[in-house]
N, C-alpha and C positions, 0 to 999 in steps of 0.2 A: 761297872752300870751303875746305870742311876736305880735308885731305890726307889719305888713308889709306896705311898702307905694306901692298904686298901679301905675302902669305905666304912664305915661306923655301922652299926646294926641298924639306926634309926635311918641315915641315908640308903644306906641297901634296903628296908621295907620301901622308900620313897623312891627310889630305881625301879622294884618290882611293881610297883605301884604302874610304875607310869610306863613301864613294859605292858602292862596287862591291860592298861588303857587305850593304847596303842597297837594292841595285836587285835582288840576285841569292839574297835572304831568307835573308841570313847564311851560304850556298853556296862564298861566295868574298872575298874580303879579308878583313880585319877592323877590329873600330872602332877610331874614332881615342880617343887616349888623352893629354888634355890638362894632367893632375890638376898642381896647385901648380906650373905655368908661367906666363910675365907674356907677353903679347901687346897692349901698348898699343895704340892706332890701328889696329890689325889691319883690313883689308877682308875679311869674309868674306860679303859680299853675295849669296845664294841658295846657298849652302853647305851640304849633308846632312851632319849630325852627328848624326844616329838614338843611340841607346843611346849615346851616347858620354860619354866619364866626363871631366869638368871642373871635378872637387873643387877647391875654393881655387884656380882658377883667375883672374888678373887682365883681362880684356879691357876695360878704361875706355876707353874713348872708340871704340870698335872696331864697323864697320859690320856689321851680322847682316840687314841689312832681306831678305825672304823667308829667311831661314836656317830649318832643320827641324833644330830639335833635341828632336825625342819621345821621348819616355822615357830623356832626357840624366841621368846623374845627374850633379849639377853643383851640390853643399852649398856653401855658402857664396863660389860664383862671383860676381866683382867687374865688373858691366855697368857703373858709372858713367858718366853723361854719353855714352854709348851709343846708336846709332840704330840701332832693334831695328822698323822697319814691317813689320808683316805678317810678322813672325815665329814659328815655330810652336812652344811650348815645351809642347805635349800631352802630358798624363802625365808631365813631367820631375819629376825630385826637386830642388827649387830651395830648400833649408832654408837661410835665412839670407842667401841673394843678395843683393847689394844691388843696385838696379835706380835709384838714385837720379838723379835728372836726365834719365832714355832719354827717346827722341824715339820713343815706340812705339805710333802709331794704328797700329788695325786688328791688335795682338798676339794673340797665343792662348795662354791660359793653360788651357786646359781640362782639368780632374780633376787639375791640376799640383799639385805640396805645396809651398806657400809657406810655410811655418811662421815667423814670425820675419822675414820678409823684407820689405828698405825701397825705397817707392817713393817717396818725399821727393822732392818738387817735380818728378817725371813728368810728359809727358803722354801719356797710355793713350788717347786719346780714343778712342772707337768697341772695343774691346779689347775681347776673351771671356775673362773669366773663371769660365763655366758648372762649376758644380760641383767649385772648386777650393778647397785647405784653403789658408784665408788667416790662422788663426788666430794671433792677436799679429803678425800686418803692421804696416805702418807705411805710411801712405796720404796723411800730412800733405803740404797745399800740391798735392797731385796735380791736373792735369788728369783730372777720369775722368765727362767728359761722352757720353753714352750707353753707357758702359760696360755688358756685361750680367754682372751677378752671381748669375742664376739658380740657384738651390740651393746656393751658394757657403757658404762656414763664415767667416765673420768673426767669433766673437767675441773679443774682447779687441784687436781690428783699431783703429788709431788714423784717423781719419778729419779731423781738425781742419783747418780753411784749406780741406779740397778740393772743387773745383768736381762737384757730382753731377748737374748738370740733365741730366734724361733720362737715368739710370739705371736699371736695371732690376735689383731688388733682390726679385725674387719666387722665394717658399720659399728665402729664404736665413737662415741663420743668425747671427742678430747680437749675442746675449747667450746666457749659458750658459741651459738649461734647467732649469726649479725641478722639484726631487724629490719 
């Protein structure tokens, strides 16, 4: 069984302040700022990181099951090998994020910006990418069974070797429209 590291007192306080900020609609607490930090193997299951700043943060092998990263600013975040089951990235900015080899069944990426994000070898069964921007994303060898790509921009996305059984591509943009 994988062992995860609990957040330090300083990080736990930042998470607590972010939770308070989220629950009071910004009237109390503060948004979490973890940009350019490294926290491998960290246990953040169920954490509220709504509108948090996680740019270039290294969270490889972390546990984010059920976490909320709504509207997070997380360009270049590294979640290589992380567990992100049911994690909610709705409207998050995840440009060039690395989700390689994540375990992310039922993860939510609705309306997220995932331009040039990497999902190589990821297990994303049942994930929701509805209306996401996945332009140039790399899904090589990913398990995308039953993934919902409704209205998703997939122009230039790499899907070689991906398992696509049951995936929904309704209204998805798979190539550049002719002019």
